[in-house]
N, C-alpha and C positions, 0 to 999 in steps of 0.2 A: 242232729241236723245232718242230712246227707250231703256229701261232697258234691258240689255243683260243677257243671260245665264251665270251663274257664279258670277254675281254681287249680292250684298246684296240688298234685296228689300227695297225700300223707306218705312219708317214707315208712318203710317197714323192713323187718328182718324176721323171717320165719323158717322153720325146718320143713323140708319136703318129706314125702313118703319114704325116702331112703336115708333120712337123717342129715341131708346136706342143707347148709344154710343158703337161703335165697333172699336177696335184697332187691327192692325195687331199683335202687341206684345201680345195680349190676347192668341194667338195660338202658340207662340214660345215655343218650347220644348214639345208641346202636339200634334199638328196636322199639316199636310201639308195643304196648302191653295191653292185652285183654285180661282184666282182673275180674274174675267171676267168683262171687260169694254164693255158697249154697248151704242149706241147713245141715244135712247129715248124710254120710255115706250109707249105702245099703237101703235107702228109702226109694220108693217107686219113682216119684217125679225127678228126684236128684239123679238117680241112676239113668233114667231116660235122657235127661239133659246132657249129662257128661258123656254118655255113649253116643249121642248125636254129634257132639263135638269130636269125639274120637273118630267117627265115621267120615268127618269132613276136615280132619286134622291139617292137611296142607294149607287150608285157608287161614288157620289160626296159629300154626307154628311153621315159620319159614324164615327167610333171610331178613324180613322186614318186621315180623310180628312174633310175639311170644304169648302164649296162653298160660295163665296162672290161675288155678282153681283153689279157693280157700274155704275151709270149714272149721268148725270148732272141735272136730274129732282129733284123737291122738294120732301121732305119726304111725303107730302100729296098726291102728284101724285103717288108716289111709293106705298103708302098704298092702294089706290083704285085699282091700277094695280095688285098688289099681290092678293087682295081679288077677283077681277074679274077673274083672271087666275088660282087661287088656288096655288100660289107660296108660299111654306113654308120654303124657305131659305131666308137669309137676302138680301134685296135690299138696297144698301147704296147710300146715296145722296151726290154727289160731287157738290152741288148747290152753296154753299157759304163758303169760297171765291170761286167764280165760277171756277170750273175745276182745282183746286189746285192739287188734287191727280192725276187726269188724266194727267196733265202737268208733274208732277214728274215722272210718268211712261212713258212719251213720246208718249202718245196716244191722246192728245187733238188736235182736228182740230180747230185751232184758228179762222179761217174764218167762220166756221159753228157754233162754240160755243158748240160743243159736242165731246164726245170721239168717236174715231173710234173703230172697233171691235178688241180689244187687250185682250189676255188671257195670264196669267202668273201663272205657277205652282211653288209655293214657298215651300221649304222643311221646316222641323221643326226647322232648324237652321236659317231660314230667308233668305236663298239663293235661287235665281231664278234658277230653274233646267230645265225649258222648257217654250217656249213662241211662240206665233203666233200672228201676227197682220194683219188683213184684212181691206180693205177699207169699207166705209159705206154700199155699197149695197151687199157685199159678206159675206154670212153666213159661219160660221166655222163648221168644222166636229167634232162633239162631240166624235166620236170614237178615234180621235187623242188624246183627253184628257185622255180617258180611258187607252190607250196604254202608255202614258207618266206617268200616275199614277202607273200603274203596274210596269213599269221599275223603278220608284222611290222606290216602295215597296221592290224591290230586292236589294237595296243598303245596 
């Protein structure tokens, strides 16, 4: 079951592409979080989505908002992917225990062993305020994220 709007976002602790520990709780009371799950690094649609976010980064990483992108790839894969694509926001590894965080958010495709394209906007209190979940081949519209963040700013 996918985490729904109005629910408290499941807490997590994952390593980023530099081996640093990132916790959702680190942002509580400080920043809204755009939590984006994607299937795999180095694949066409994923690369396109993450590079589009890179190109609009000030909208997603600023004094009020932090973008966190999660896949089931290893931190080593994510490090190379980030370097190759110039991604300067945290890429979090949900590699082991395999898919634990993806499963907690209801976006793990158990048969394929990867996350589907789920995005959750979490407010400073840790509550999910907006979400979209797309299938593996379907890219998300990043303008929807911008609109949802603008609406959250008006609260």
